[in-house]
N, C-alpha and C positions, 0 to 999 in steps of 0.2 A: 746318325742324324735323327733317329726316331725320337729321342727325348726333347728334341726342339719342336716337334710336331704337336698340334692339339691331339689329345688322346683319341678323338673320334676318327682321325686320319691314319693312325699308326698302323693298324692291321692292314689296311688297303695298300699302303706306301710299302709294307713289308713284303706283302704277296707280290706285288709288282715287281720289286727288286730281286726277289728269290726266284721268280719265274723266268728271269733272263736265261737265255740258252747258255750263256758262258758259265753258270754255275753248275750245270748239269745235274740238277736236283730233281728227284721225282716228286709227285704230289705230296706223298707221306713224309718225306724228308723235309719238305718246305713247311709243312704244317707243324712238325715237331720243332723246328727251329722258331718258327712264329710264336707258338705256344710257350716255349721256355723264354724267349726274349720278352714277350709281353707280360708274362708272370713276374719277371723281375721288374720291368719299368712301371707296371701297375701296382707292385706291392705297397701297401699303405705305410709300411715301416721304412721304405726307401725313398720317400718323397724328397728329403733334403739332398740326397745324392744325385738326383736328377733335376734339381730345382734351377732357378735362374743364376744362382751363384756358383754353379758348377761347371766344370769345362771337361770335355772328353779328349783322350788321346794327347796329353800334355807332354811335351818334350821336357826331359829333366837331365841335366848335365852338371856334374860337380865333382869336387875333389873330396873323397871320403876316406879319411885315415891314410892319406898319401896314395890312394887309388883313384884314378879317373872313372867315373861311371857315366854311361850314357844310356838313357832309358826312355821309354814312352809309358807314362802313367795313364792307366785305364780311365781313371776319374779323379778329378782333383776339385774339392770344395773349399774355398777361402771364406771364411766368416770372420766376424770381429776378433774373437780371441783365440780362434783354433782354424786349423788346416786339417781337413780330412783327405786322405789318400786311400783310394780303393783300387784294388786289383781283382778282376773277374777270374774265377776259376770254374772251369766245366767239368770237374772230375764227376764221374757217374756215381760214385759213392763218396760224397764229401765226409771228411772227418767230423766227429761229433764234438770232440774236444781239442783244445789247442795243443796238448802234448802229441797229438797224432798228425799234426800239420807237417807235411814234408819239409825237411831242413832247407831245401832249395828255396821254397817260398818265403821261409822266415829270413833267410839271408837277404833275399830281395827286398822284402819289406823294410828290414833294418837299414839297408842302404838307402832306400827312399826316405826314411825318416831322417837320417843323418844329413843328407843333402838338403832336404826341406828345411831343417833346422838352421841351416847356414842362410838360407833364402828368407826365411821368416823367424828371425831370432826371439821375437817377443810374443810368439803364438805357440799354443800347445798343438803338437803334431799327433794325430790321431790316425792309426793304421787299420784298416779293414780289409778282410777278404769277403767277397761276395760270391757265394757258391751259386751258380746258376741252376744247378739241380736242386730243387726244393721249392723255391730258392731259399737261402738262408744267409745271414750276415754274421761274421765272427770278428769281434774286436780283439785285436792283439795287444796284449799288455806290454807296457814299454820295458818293464823289467824282464819279460820274457824275451822280448826282442834284442835288448842289450847283449844277450849271450851269443847273438848270431852277428855281431858287427863284422863288417868286412875288414 
């Protein structure tokens, strides 16, 4: 819910939420989570991903190459000629190059892309991994994803 809040209220809302007893987080853990989260949300290069045309936690169900998939997309942005699908990854040491991305992630994003192509046949589907450590954004090339089709 933080992206929907005015930037001046995000930190306070995050602190209040993470301080709830049910989370069992100490002060240092809360601060680390808040710092990492806000560094992603406030990053100048990620504005489109958290803008008004984006949606969080979008259900995605479809038939991909004869296999039914059911997923929850971390972030989906639908704009005039393209659809951007983003999956957050919190690996402590994110890969620097696409060839080092774990196969599991590539299969996941390939399935998302194929399912979304059926929903948005006239739009370009762009797949991104957002590494929260850093943070950094990695664009996945369609030709690279094609090799991991389910």
